[in-house]
N, C-alpha and C positions, 0 to 999 in steps of 0.2 A: 882596510889593507893589500889595494893591489897595488902592484906596480908592471909595467912592462918596458922593458928595456927595447928603445925604438930598432936602435942599430942590428938586432939578434932577431926581430918580429920579421917575419919573413912570409908573413898575412896568409897564411894557410887557413887559416878559420877551424883548423881543428878543436882548438881551445874551446869555441862555441859551439862544435856540431858533435862532442859531448859533451856539455854541459847539464845533466836532468831537470837542473832546476831551471832551466834556461834568462838565468844572472847575467849572459853571457852577449853583446853583441857588438857590431864596429861600430866606430863613430866615422864621421865623414872621412875622415885622416888611414880608414881601413884598420883604426887600432884596436884593439878589443877595451871593450869597458866594461865594468860589471855593474850591477843592481843591489848594494848590499842586501837591501828587505831579502830577495828572493834567495841568496849563496845558503847554501846550512853547509859549507865548509866542507864537502868531500876531497877536494884539491883532486879532482878528477886534472881540471884544465894545468895545474901542476907538473902531473902524474903523464901528461900529450903531448906537450911541446915539444918541436921533436929539436928546437933550436935550442928551450933553455933559458925561454928569454923569461918566462913570465913570471914571477911572485907574488903569493896572497898567505892571505893570515899567518902575515909575519912567517914563514915557511920561500927557502930558497934554493934552488932547485941545484945549486950547489953545494948545495947537505945531505942532496937523497942519494941515495944506493940506486947503481945503476941495473938493473938486470935482466938476468944472464938467463942463458936457456937451459932449464931442465931435462931430465932421462927420465922420457915417463915406466920406460921399463922398471928401474929404480926407485922412484914414487909409487907404480903398480909394486910391486916386491914391498914396500914397508906399510903400503896399508894392508897387503893379507898379511903383514909375518906381526903385525901388533894383535900383541894380547891382553889380557885381563890380569895382570902381577897378583899373586894371593899371597907369594912371602918377599919380604924386604927382610935385610938388614939392620942392626938396630945403630944405625950409627947415622946420621947428617948429610944429607948433598952436598958435595964441595961448593962452595960459594961459587964460584966461576957456572958451572951450569946455571946453579940456584940462579943468578943475576940475569943469566940468558932465560931461562925462562920467562922471568917476569917481564923483561924490557919490551918478549915476542908479543904480550897480551895487547901490547897499545895496536897493534898493524891487525885485530880483529875485526873485522866484522859486522855489521851492527845494522835493523834497518832503518832509512831516511838518518842517518848517521849519526844517528840518538847515543853519543859518546858518552854516555855514562854508567856506565856496566863498572861497578863496585868489586875488587878483588883479594879474600884473603885470604892470606897465607900463612898457613903453621910452620914455620920452615924451623924451626929449632923443637929436636926431639926431646929436650927435656919439655915444650910446652904442651907437644905433644902429645904428653904421658899425661903428664895434666888433664886435659879436655878425657884424653880414652877415659882416665878412673874416673872422675867426673861421670863421663856416659852409660860406663860401662854398670858406676854401682847403682846411677837411679836406677835403669832398666831391671836389675837383677832387684831392688827393693821390690820394684814396680812385679814383678811375678813372684815376690815369695812372699815378702810382710803384707804389704798395702796397693795390692791387686787390684791396675789400672788397665781395665776391658781395652783399650785400642791394643795398648801394651800387650796385653796378652795374645790378641787378635792376630800380633805380629811375630810375636819375638818366643809363641811357646811351642814351636817345634824347636827352640833350639834351649831351652832352657837345661836338660844332660849338659852343653855346650859350656853356656854361663854358668850352670856350677860348680865345673871343673877348672873353671878359671878365663877358657879358652875366650881371645881375643875374635870374636864372632863379628861385630861392626867392623873393626878397620885394621882386621888382618896383619896385624904388629906392625903398619906400614910408617914410618917415622915421621912422615910432611903430608899434609891437607888441604886443599884449597878449594875454598866457596867462592861462586861466583853467584854477586844478587845484583836485582836491576831496580831499579826505580819503578812503581805500578805503573805508573803514566807514561812507560815510555813505547813506542806504538807496537814492537813487536817485543815484546815483554818475554811474551812464551817461547822461543827457539833466540836469542842473543846470549843467550847463557850456555845451551849444549851446543851452538857454532861455535864461541870460543870456548866452549872445552874439550871439540875435536880438535880445533887446532892444536890448543895443548898437547894435546894426547902426542897425537903423531910426532909433532918437534919433541916431547920428553923422548917417547922410545926413537927416535932417531939421533939421538944421545947417550942410548943402552938405559934411558931408566924407567923405571916402570911404573907402570900406571892403572886406579882399578875407577871404575864410578861408581857410586859410593849408595845406593838409594836407602839401602839401612841406614846413617851416617844423615842423609835428607829427609827420612821420616821423623828422625831424632831432632834436626832440628827444629822443624811443623811442630814437635807438643812439647819443645823446651825452648821457650822463651831464651831463660837468660847465656844462652848458648850464644845469641845474637849479638847481644849485651859484650858477650865475651870475644866475639871476633871483631865489635868495633864497626858493624855495620849499619849504614846509617839510616833512622829514622826515616820511613815511605818506605822503603826498600826493600823485597822479598828476594831471602835464600832462597835461591832457587835449584843448584845440583850443589853438590858433593862428589868429588875427584882424587882420593887417595896419590900418593907417589910416593917413589924412594928409591934408595938404591936397589937391585932386586936381591935377591938370594938365592936364584935360579934365571937356567937360560933356556931356553928353547931350540930346539933345534929344525924345525921345520914348518912350512906352513899346514896349516890346519886345510881340511878338504870339504866344503860347508856344500848342506843343498843347499842347491837355488831353489834363492828366489824367484814368486812368479810376473815375468816382464812380459807385457807384449806391446807393440809397436799399433796405436793405435790409427784405421784408419778412417777414411773421407769418410761422413754418412749423414743420415741426418738426426732431429734432435728431437727424441720423439717421448709424446707425451707418458707421463705419469697419473699412479692413481693415487690418489691422496693417503694410501697408510702407508706404499709408499714414498710418495714425499716424504710423510713423518719421520721413518725409518731411517732416510739420509738424513733428516737434520737432524735426529738424535745420532749418528753416527760420526755426523759434524764436527759435530759441537761439545760429542763428548772429552 
């Protein structure tokens, strides 16, 4: 499904140059042609063509958005002002913003353009409350009536809060997003985190609060019925959970974090290291 409008093509070769799969080349007329066996449908050729002469995978250039310049200081301010929200209004997000959040996810990048992430939304607060009650009741039961050591290790310090009826895990959030990936995805460990990072920044640009939820992720691991409830496909791993909704708190300014260690690597020699250090490096890198 690769087409070239010969009247628009200026034979610049940018599509060929930018094809990371090396699936494109000029024919004798200096018109790009494709080897479909190599193409992995990234659509870089569609995006880079300066005259809109190229269509691929049934996608036509006139249906793409134009690219606009962004204010880098505003983007930086969005990054600086991002917060984890733990106070939400008990109401559904409006349909317009919810649909925008869902649609945006079609553009998140994945390794090798393996476009098979699965996003399970709880976009109705009544459904969220049912899910919340099921999980909280199971955790409370595992902490008190039928002790489960793994859950005790994870939540025992929050036992008093659970007994008080506090929503320790979900923080009263009206909505939740679970991103899952096939076990055979080439970048299954990082693709979901990239997707949620994009989701979070876009959400907060629309004044929607978000919170990365490790507690909920743990529950996904130890309660397999949750994956069935969320309609996560067989052979997929529920990778991480993000809470979101209309915030019930407003931040007035950015924080002032302690800086991370940032180094500028200098040109030098690759030194031989001892066996012990090699083993440690292997361990740290694979952990």
